[in-house]
C-alpha positions as a Markdown table, in Angstrom:
| # | Residue | x | y | z |
|---|---|---|---|---|
| 1 | Met | 88.4 | 62.3 | 149.1 |
| 2 | Arg | 90.1 | 65.3 | 150.9 |
| 3 | Asp | 86.6 | 66.7 | 151.5 |
| 4 | Leu | 85.7 | 63.6 | 153.5 |
| 5 | Lys | 88.5 | 63.8 | 156.0 |
| 6 | Tyr | 86.3 | 65.5 | 158.6 |
| 7 | Leu | 84.2 | 62.3 | 158.7 |
| 8 | Ile | 87.1 | 60.9 | 160.8 |
| 9 | Ala | 85.8 | 63.2 | 163.6 |
| 10 | Tyr | 82.8 | 60.8 | 163.9 |
| 11 | Ile | 85.1 | 58.3 | 165.5 |
| 12 | Ile | 84.5 | 60.1 | 168.8 |
| 13 | Pro | 80.7 | 59.6 | 168.8 |
| 14 | Ala | 81.3 | 56.0 | 167.7 |
| 15 | Ile | 83.6 | 55.4 | 170.6 |
| 16 | Val | 81.2 | 57.1 | 173.0 |
| 17 | Phe | 78.4 | 54.7 | 171.9 |
| 18 | Ala | 80.7 | 51.8 | 172.5 |
| 19 | Ser | 81.5 | 53.2 | 175.9 |
| 20 | Tyr | 77.8 | 53.0 | 176.9 |
| 21 | Tyr | 77.0 | 49.8 | 175.0 |
| 22 | Phe | 79.9 | 47.6 | 176.2 |
| 23 | Gly | 80.9 | 49.2 | 179.5 |
| 24 | Gly | 84.0 | 47.8 | 181.2 |
| 25 | Phe | 87.2 | 48.9 | 179.6 |
| 26 | Trp | 85.3 | 50.7 | 176.9 |
| 27 | Ser | 83.8 | 53.1 | 179.5 |
| 28 | Phe | 87.0 | 55.2 | 179.2 |
| 29 | Gly | 87.0 | 55.1 | 175.4 |
| 30 | Gly | 86.5 | 58.8 | 175.0 |
| 31 | Phe | 89.4 | 59.7 | 177.2 |
| 32 | Leu | 91.7 | 57.0 | 175.6 |
| 33 | Ile | 91.0 | 58.3 | 172.1 |
| 34 | Ala | 91.1 | 62.1 | 172.9 |
| 35 | Phe | 94.0 | 62.1 | 175.4 |
| 36 | Val | 96.1 | 59.0 | 174.6 |
| 37 | Ala | 95.7 | 57.9 | 171.0 |
| 38 | Ile | 95.5 | 61.3 | 169.3 |
| 39 | Pro | 98.5 | 62.8 | 171.3 |
| 40 | Leu | 100.6 | 59.7 | 170.6 |
| 41 | Ile | 99.8 | 59.8 | 166.8 |
| 42 | Glu | 100.5 | 63.6 | 166.7 |
| 43 | Leu | 104.0 | 63.1 | 168.0 |
| 44 | Phe | 104.8 | 61.5 | 164.7 |
| 45 | Tyr | 102.4 | 63.2 | 162.3 |
| 46 | Thr | 102.5 | 66.9 | 162.8 |
| 47 | Gly | 100.6 | 68.0 | 159.6 |
| 48 | Ser | 101.4 | 70.8 | 157.2 |
| 49 | Thr | 101.2 | 74.6 | 156.8 |
| 50 | Glu | 99.6 | 74.4 | 153.4 |
| 51 | Asn | 96.8 | 76.8 | 152.7 |
| 52 | Leu | 94.1 | 76.6 | 150.0 |
| 53 | Thr | 94.4 | 78.9 | 147.0 |
| 54 | Val | 91.8 | 81.6 | 146.5 |
| 55 | Glu | 90.1 | 79.4 | 143.8 |
| 56 | Glu | 90.1 | 76.4 | 146.1 |
| 57 | Glu | 88.6 | 78.5 | 149.0 |
| 58 | Asp | 85.7 | 79.7 | 146.7 |
| 59 | Ser | 85.1 | 76.1 | 145.7 |
| 60 | Gln | 85.1 | 74.8 | 149.3 |
| 61 | Leu | 82.7 | 77.5 | 150.5 |
| 62 | Lys | 80.1 | 76.4 | 148.0 |
| 63 | Lys | 80.0 | 72.9 | 149.2 |
| 64 | Arg | 77.2 | 72.2 | 151.6 |
| 65 | Leu | 78.8 | 68.9 | 152.7 |
| 66 | Phe | 80.9 | 70.8 | 155.2 |
| 67 | Asp | 77.8 | 72.3 | 156.8 |
| 68 | Phe | 76.0 | 69.0 | 156.9 |
| 69 | Ile | 78.9 | 67.3 | 158.6 |
| 70 | Leu | 78.5 | 69.8 | 161.5 |
| 71 | Tyr | 74.7 | 69.7 | 161.5 |
| 72 | Ala | 74.6 | 65.9 | 161.9 |
| 73 | Asn | 76.4 | 66.1 | 165.2 |
| 74 | Val | 73.3 | 67.7 | 166.8 |
| 75 | Pro | 71.0 | 64.7 | 166.7 |
| 76 | Ile | 74.0 | 62.3 | 167.2 |
| 77 | Ile | 75.1 | 64.1 | 170.4 |
| 78 | Trp | 71.6 | 64.3 | 171.8 |
| 79 | Phe | 70.9 | 60.6 | 171.0 |
| 80 | Leu | 74.1 | 59.6 | 172.8 |
| 81 | Leu | 73.3 | 61.9 | 175.7 |
| 82 | Val | 69.9 | 60.3 | 176.2 |
| 83 | Tyr | 71.4 | 56.8 | 175.7 |
| 84 | Phe | 73.9 | 57.7 | 178.5 |
| 85 | Phe | 71.2 | 58.6 | 181.0 |
| 86 | Trp | 69.2 | 55.5 | 180.0 |
| 87 | Thr | 72.2 | 53.2 | 180.4 |
| 88 | Val | 73.2 | 54.6 | 183.8 |
| 89 | Ser | 69.6 | 54.5 | 185.0 |
| 90 | Gln | 69.4 | 50.8 | 184.3 |
| 91 | Gly | 72.0 | 50.1 | 187.0 |
| 92 | Gly | 74.4 | 47.2 | 187.3 |
| 93 | His | 77.6 | 49.1 | 186.6 |
| 94 | Gln | 80.7 | 49.3 | 188.7 |
| 95 | Trp | 81.6 | 52.7 | 190.1 |
| 96 | Trp | 84.6 | 53.0 | 187.9 |
| 97 | Glu | 82.5 | 52.3 | 184.8 |
| 98 | Leu | 80.2 | 55.1 | 185.8 |
| 99 | Val | 83.2 | 57.4 | 186.2 |
| 100 | Gly | 84.5 | 56.4 | 182.8 |
| 101 | Met | 81.2 | 56.9 | 181.0 |
| 102 | Thr | 80.7 | 60.3 | 182.6 |
| 103 | Ile | 84.2 | 61.4 | 181.6 |
| 104 | Thr | 83.6 | 60.1 | 178.1 |
| 105 | Thr | 80.3 | 62.1 | 178.0 |
| 106 | Gly | 82.0 | 65.2 | 179.1 |
| 107 | Ile | 84.6 | 64.9 | 176.3 |
| 108 | Leu | 81.7 | 64.4 | 173.8 |
| 109 | Leu | 79.9 | 67.5 | 175.1 |
| 110 | Gly | 83.1 | 69.7 | 175.1 |
| 111 | Gly | 85.1 | 68.3 | 172.2 |
| 112 | Asn | 82.2 | 67.9 | 169.9 |
| 113 | Gly | 79.2 | 69.8 | 171.3 |
| 114 | Ile | 80.7 | 73.1 | 172.4 |
| 115 | Asn | 83.3 | 73.1 | 169.7 |
| 116 | Ile | 80.7 | 72.7 | 167.0 |
| 117 | Ala | 78.5 | 75.3 | 168.8 |
| 118 | His | 81.4 | 77.7 | 168.7 |
| 119 | Glu | 81.6 | 77.3 | 164.9 |
| 120 | Leu | 77.9 | 77.6 | 164.3 |
| 121 | Gly | 77.4 | 80.4 | 166.8 |
| 122 | His | 79.4 | 82.6 | 164.5 |
| 123 | Arg | 77.1 | 81.9 | 161.6 |
| 124 | Glu | 74.3 | 84.3 | 160.5 |
| 125 | Thr | 71.4 | 82.0 | 159.8 |
| 126 | Trp | 68.9 | 81.6 | 162.6 |
| 127 | Tyr | 68.9 | 77.8 | 162.5 |
| 128 | Glu | 72.6 | 77.5 | 162.8 |
| 129 | Arg | 72.6 | 79.7 | 165.8 |
| 130 | Met | 69.8 | 77.6 | 167.2 |
| 131 | Phe | 71.9 | 74.5 | 166.7 |
| 132 | Ala | 74.7 | 76.2 | 168.6 |
| 133 | Lys | 72.4 | 76.8 | 171.6 |
| 134 | Ile | 71.1 | 73.3 | 171.5 |
| 135 | Leu | 74.7 | 72.0 | 171.7 |
| 136 | Leu | 75.6 | 74.4 | 174.5 |
| 137 | Leu | 72.6 | 73.4 | 176.6 |
| 138 | Pro | 73.9 | 70.1 | 178.2 |
| 139 | Ser | 77.1 | 71.9 | 179.3 |
| 140 | Phe | 75.1 | 74.7 | 180.9 |
| 141 | Tyr | 77.0 | 77.2 | 178.8 |
| 142 | Met | 74.3 | 78.8 | 176.7 |
| 143 | His | 75.7 | 82.2 | 177.8 |
| 144 | Phe | 78.8 | 81.4 | 175.8 |
| 145 | Ile | 77.2 | 82.5 | 172.5 |
| 146 | Ile | 76.9 | 86.0 | 174.0 |
| 147 | Glu | 80.1 | 86.3 | 175.9 |
| 148 | His | 82.3 | 84.7 | 173.2 |
| 149 | Asn | 81.0 | 86.7 | 170.3 |
| 150 | Phe | 80.7 | 90.1 | 171.9 |
| 151 | Gly | 83.2 | 89.8 | 174.8 |
| 152 | His | 86.0 | 87.4 | 174.0 |
| 153 | His | 86.5 | 88.5 | 170.4 |
| 154 | Lys | 86.6 | 92.1 | 171.5 |
| 155 | Trp | 89.0 | 91.8 | 174.4 |
| 156 | Val | 91.0 | 88.7 | 173.4 |
| 157 | Ser | 94.6 | 88.7 | 174.6 |
| 158 | Thr | 94.0 | 91.5 | 177.1 |
| 159 | Asp | 93.4 | 91.4 | 180.9 |
| 160 | Lys | 89.8 | 92.4 | 180.2 |
| 161 | Asp | 89.1 | 89.0 | 178.7 |
| 162 | Pro | 88.3 | 86.3 | 181.2 |
| 163 | Ala | 89.1 | 83.6 | 178.6 |
| 164 | Ser | 92.6 | 84.8 | 177.9 |
| 165 | Ser | 95.0 | 83.1 | 180.3 |
| 166 | Arg | 97.8 | 85.1 | 181.9 |
| 167 | Tyr | 101.5 | 84.5 | 182.1 |
| 168 | Asn | 102.3 | 82.1 | 185.0 |
| 169 | Glu | 98.6 | 81.6 | 185.7 |
| 170 | Ile | 97.9 | 77.9 | 186.5 |
| 171 | Ile | 95.1 | 76.2 | 184.7 |
| 172 | Tyr | 93.1 | 75.4 | 187.8 |
| 173 | Thr | 92.7 | 79.0 | 188.9 |
| 174 | Phe | 92.0 | 79.9 | 185.3 |
| 175 | Phe | 89.2 | 77.4 | 185.3 |
| 176 | Ile | 87.5 | 79.3 | 188.1 |
| 177 | Arg | 88.3 | 82.8 | 186.9 |
| 178 | Ser | 87.3 | 82.2 | 183.3 |
| 179 | Ser | 84.1 | 80.2 | 183.9 |
| 180 | Val | 82.8 | 82.6 | 186.6 |
| 181 | Met | 83.8 | 85.9 | 185.0 |
| 182 | Ser | 82.7 | 84.8 | 181.5 |
| 183 | Tyr | 79.2 | 84.1 | 183.0 |
| 184 | Val | 79.2 | 87.5 | 184.7 |
| 185 | Ser | 80.5 | 89.1 | 181.5 |
| 186 | Ala | 77.6 | 87.6 | 179.5 |
| 187 | Trp | 75.1 | 89.2 | 181.9 |
| 188 | Lys | 76.8 | 92.5 | 181.6 |
| 189 | Ile | 76.8 | 92.3 | 177.8 |
| 190 | Ser | 73.2 | 91.3 | 177.6 |
| 191 | Phe | 72.2 | 94.2 | 179.9 |
| 192 | Asp | 74.2 | 96.7 | 177.8 |
| 193 | Gln | 72.7 | 95.4 | 174.6 |
| 194 | Ala | 69.2 | 95.7 | 176.1 |
| 195 | Lys | 69.7 | 99.3 | 177.1 |
| 196 | Arg | 71.1 | 100.2 | 173.7 |
| 197 | Ala | 68.1 | 98.5 | 172.0 |
| 198 | Gly | 65.7 | 100.5 | 174.2 |
| 199 | Tyr | 64.2 | 97.7 | 176.3 |
| 200 | Ser | 64.5 | 96.7 | 179.9 |
| 201 | Pro | 67.4 | 94.4 | 180.7 |
| 202 | Tyr | 65.0 | 92.5 | 183.0 |
| 203 | His | 62.6 | 91.7 | 180.1 |
| 204 | Leu | 62.3 | 87.9 | 180.4 |
| 205 | Ile | 61.9 | 87.3 | 176.7 |
| 206 | Lys | 64.0 | 90.0 | 174.9 |
| 207 | Asn | 67.0 | 89.4 | 177.1 |
| 208 | Pro | 68.1 | 85.9 | 176.1 |
| 209 | Met | 70.1 | 85.3 | 179.3 |
| 210 | Trp | 66.9 | 84.9 | 181.3 |
| 211 | Ser | 65.6 | 82.2 | 178.9 |
| 212 | Tyr | 68.9 | 80.4 | 178.9 |
| 213 | Gln | 68.7 | 80.0 | 182.7 |
| 214 | Ala | 65.2 | 78.7 | 182.4 |
| 215 | Ile | 65.9 | 76.3 | 179.6 |
| 216 | Gln | 68.9 | 74.8 | 181.5 |
| 217 | Ile | 66.8 | 74.3 | 184.6 |
| 218 | Leu | 64.1 | 72.7 | 182.5 |
| 219 | Tyr | 66.7 | 70.4 | 181.0 |
| 220 | Leu | 67.7 | 69.1 | 184.5 |
| 221 | Gly | 64.0 | 68.8 | 185.4 |
| 222 | Ala | 63.4 | 66.7 | 182.3 |
| 223 | Ile | 66.3 | 64.4 | 183.2 |
| 224 | Ala | 64.9 | 63.9 | 186.7 |
| 225 | Phe | 61.4 | 63.3 | 185.4 |
| 226 | Tyr | 62.3 | 60.7 | 182.8 |
| 227 | Phe | 65.3 | 59.0 | 184.3 |
| 228 | Gly | 65.1 | 59.8 | 188.0 |
| 229 | Trp | 66.7 | 62.2 | 190.4 |
| 230 | Met | 69.7 | 60.0 | 190.7 |
| 231 | Met | 70.7 | 61.0 | 187.2 |
| 232 | Leu | 71.2 | 64.7 | 188.0 |
| 233 | Pro | 74.7 | 64.3 | 189.5 |
| 234 | Phe | 75.8 | 62.5 | 186.2 |
| 235 | Ala | 74.2 | 65.2 | 184.0 |
| 236 | Ile | 75.8 | 68.0 | 186.1 |
| 237 | Ala | 79.2 | 66.3 | 186.2 |
| 238 | Ala | 79.3 | 65.6 | 182.4 |
| 239 | Gly | 78.2 | 69.2 | 181.8 |
| 240 | Ile | 80.9 | 70.6 | 184.0 |
| 241 | Met | 83.5 | 68.4 | 182.3 |
| 242 | Gly | 82.2 | 69.7 | 178.9 |
| 243 | Phe | 82.7 | 73.4 | 179.7 |
| 244 | Leu | 86.0 | 72.7 | 181.6 |
| 245 | Leu | 87.3 | 71.1 | 178.4 |
| 246 | Leu | 86.4 | 74.3 | 176.6 |
| 247 | Glu | 88.2 | 76.4 | 179.2 |
| 248 | Ala | 91.2 | 74.2 | 178.9 |
| 249 | Val | 91.3 | 75.0 | 175.2 |
| 250 | Asn | 90.9 | 78.7 | 176.0 |
| 251 | Tyr | 93.9 | 78.4 | 178.3 |
| 252 | Ile | 96.3 | 77.0 | 175.8 |
| 253 | Glu | 95.1 | 79.2 | 172.9 |
| 254 | His | 96.1 | 82.6 | 174.3 |
| 255 | Tyr | 98.5 | 81.7 | 177.1 |
| 256 | Gly | 100.7 | 84.7 | 178.0 |
| 257 | Leu | 100.0 | 86.6 | 174.8 |
| 258 | Arg | 98.9 | 90.2 | 175.1 |
| 259 | Arg | 97.9 | 93.0 | 172.7 |
| 260 | Lys | 99.6 | 96.4 | 173.1 |
| 261 | Gln | 97.6 | 99.2 | 174.7 |
| 262 | Leu | 97.9 | 102.3 | 172.5 |
| 263 | Pro | 98.4 | 105.9 | 173.8 |
| 264 | Ser | 94.7 | 106.5 | 173.1 |
| 265 | Gly | 93.8 | 103.7 | 175.6 |
| 266 | Arg | 92.5 | 101.4 | 172.9 |
| 267 | Tyr | 94.2 | 98.1 | 172.1 |
| 268 | Glu | 95.9 | 97.3 | 168.9 |
| 269 | Pro | 93.9 | 95.2 | 166.4 |
| 270 | Val | 94.0 | 91.4 | 166.9 |
| 271 | Lys | 96.8 | 89.9 | 164.9 |
| 272 | Pro | 98.0 | 86.4 | 164.1 |
| 273 | His | 100.6 | 86.4 | 166.8 |
| 274 | His | 97.9 | 86.9 | 169.5 |
| 275 | Ser | 96.9 | 83.2 | 169.4 |
| 276 | Trp | 98.7 | 79.9 | 169.7 |
| 277 | Asn | 98.1 | 77.6 | 166.8 |
| 278 | Ser | 98.7 | 74.0 | 165.9 |
| 279 | Asn | 98.9 | 72.4 | 162.4 |
| 280 | His | 98.8 | 68.9 | 163.8 |
| 281 | Glu | 96.5 | 67.1 | 161.4 |
| 282 | Leu | 94.4 | 64.9 | 163.7 |
| 283 | Gly | 93.7 | 67.8 | 166.0 |
| 284 | Arg | 92.6 | 70.0 | 163.0 |
| 285 | Ile | 90.2 | 67.3 | 161.9 |
| 286 | Phe | 88.7 | 66.3 | 165.2 |
| 287 | Leu | 88.3 | 69.9 | 166.3 |
| 288 | Tyr | 87.1 | 71.1 | 162.9 |
| 289 | Glu | 90.2 | 73.4 | 162.3 |
| 290 | Leu | 89.8 | 75.2 | 165.7 |
| 291 | Thr | 93.6 | 74.8 | 166.0 |
| 292 | Arg | 94.1 | 77.4 | 163.2 |
| 293 | His | 92.9 | 79.9 | 165.8 |
| 294 | Ser | 94.5 | 83.1 | 164.5 |
| 295 | Asp | 92.5 | 83.1 | 161.3 |
| 296 | His | 89.4 | 82.6 | 163.3 |
| 297 | His | 90.1 | 85.8 | 165.3 |
| 298 | Phe | 91.0 | 87.6 | 162.1 |
| 299 | Lys | 87.6 | 86.9 | 160.6 |
| 300 | Ala | 85.2 | 85.2 | 163.1 |
| 301 | Asn | 82.7 | 84.0 | 160.5 |
| 302 | Arg | 85.2 | 82.4 | 158.2 |
| 303 | Lys | 84.1 | 78.8 | 157.9 |
| 304 | Tyr | 86.3 | 76.1 | 159.3 |
| 305 | Gln | 87.1 | 74.4 | 156.0 |
| 306 | Val | 89.0 | 77.4 | 154.7 |
| 307 | Leu | 90.8 | 78.6 | 157.8 |
| 308 | Arg | 94.4 | 79.5 | 157.1 |
| 309 | His | 97.9 | 79.1 | 158.5 |
| 310 | Phe | 100.0 | 82.3 | 159.1 |
| 311 | Asp | 103.7 | 82.0 | 159.3 |
| 312 | Glu | 103.8 | 84.7 | 162.1 |
| 313 | Ser | 101.4 | 82.7 | 164.3 |
| 314 | Pro | 103.1 | 81.2 | 167.2 |
| 315 | Gln | 102.9 | 77.4 | 167.1 |
| 316 | Leu | 102.3 | 75.0 | 169.9 |
| 317 | Pro | 105.0 | 72.4 | 169.8 |
| 318 | Leu | 102.4 | 69.8 | 170.6 |
| 319 | Gly | 98.8 | 69.3 | 169.4 |
| 320 | Tyr | 95.8 | 70.6 | 171.5 |
| 321 | Pro | 95.1 | 67.4 | 173.4 |
| 322 | Ala | 98.8 | 66.9 | 174.4 |
| 323 | Ser | 99.1 | 70.6 | 175.3 |
| 324 | Ile | 96.0 | 70.3 | 177.6 |
| 325 | Leu | 97.6 | 67.3 | 179.4 |
| 326 | Met | 100.8 | 69.3 | 179.8 |
| 327 | Ala | 98.9 | 72.3 | 181.2 |
| 328 | Met | 97.4 | 70.1 | 183.8 |
| 329 | Ile | 100.9 | 69.8 | 185.3 |
| 330 | Pro | 101.7 | 73.6 | 185.8 |
| 331 | Pro | 105.4 | 73.3 | 186.6 |
| 332 | Leu | 105.9 | 71.3 | 183.4 |
| 333 | Trp | 103.7 | 73.7 | 181.4 |
| 334 | Phe | 105.6 | 76.8 | 182.6 |
| 335 | Trp | 109.0 | 75.1 | 182.0 |
| 336 | Tyr | 108.0 | 74.2 | 178.5 |
| 337 | Met | 105.9 | 77.2 | 177.4 |
| 338 | Asn | 107.3 | 80.3 | 179.2 |
| 339 | Pro | 110.5 | 80.5 | 177.2 |
| 340 | Lys | 108.4 | 80.3 | 174.0 |
| 341 | Val | 106.0 | 83.0 | 175.3 |
| 342 | Asp | 109.1 | 85.1 | 176.1 |
| 343 | Gln | 110.4 | 84.7 | 172.5 |
| 344 | Val | 107.0 | 85.7 | 171.0 |
| 345 | Arg | 106.7 | 88.7 | 173.3 |
| 346 | Lys | 110.3 | 89.8 | 172.5 |
| 347 | His | 109.9 | 89.4 | 168.7 |
| 348 | Phe | 106.6 | 91.3 | 168.6 |
| 349 | Ser | 107.5 | 93.7 | 171.4 |
| 350 | Met | 104.4 | 92.8 | 173.3 |
| 351 | Ala | 103.4 | 94.8 | 176.4 |
């Protein structure tokens, strides 16, 4: 039964469907589950620090169930996305219902879509990486698969990484800096990779950044063609909310933590204390263990079902959803988190 716990994460798609089908109060169902129900439950149920044994890890890695749980999200998310456009295009909704359904869609695209794309984007098989790109498309973040894998994982917890929030940086300026500079970084990485491989960075096929832009434009064109031009603002708003949810997660995961720069100019290896973690059980399930973030940076292709807790990893006092809500009120976030950052920095003598 323990293997089936990740099926609980399908509550989000189910609530999203109800949001479109019933409308009214249900329109805000995604927000109410993600940012009201889960934070409240996690106040009383914080989870455990238990890790799997080596034998249990080997057993879990052999089970294809954990992969299929992720794969199934691809058709489900795209079905719900099409259903969203169809529902809105039919008209007859109050403005606040449209706001609620768009917010709910953004939570689906960010919390399920981008998060699962993040997991699959580290896999080695072509079809899993293809699934990752398909999930990133509606959030206009296909470049994430380049920047995250070859930029963020290299420069995490340094000022060279756009996705690592700085001490006393408010989340709203971080949104702008991280989203813009991550996009710029993806172009730079793709150009460097092209030059090293011996082909032109401007090659429209070999440099995937060009095809990503084209595919995203075609996506918007398809929405306009099938559902009408009036659907474009809803598609764009939901996509922006999706990638801002990702950036909010980035903000809390590395806030204020920095790797030492060695005399050689290189940075120390990434260690468990360079990421904020959370063992809150519901967040671990709904985010497919993303909250055990230190182990992900230790070995990026380690599958979610075997990610480990490290005692030296700094722990967020609250789960991810509650931490994001707190970060949205910068004075409260700084008051709560800065002393904890100071403690971690002092203990590990961070630069």
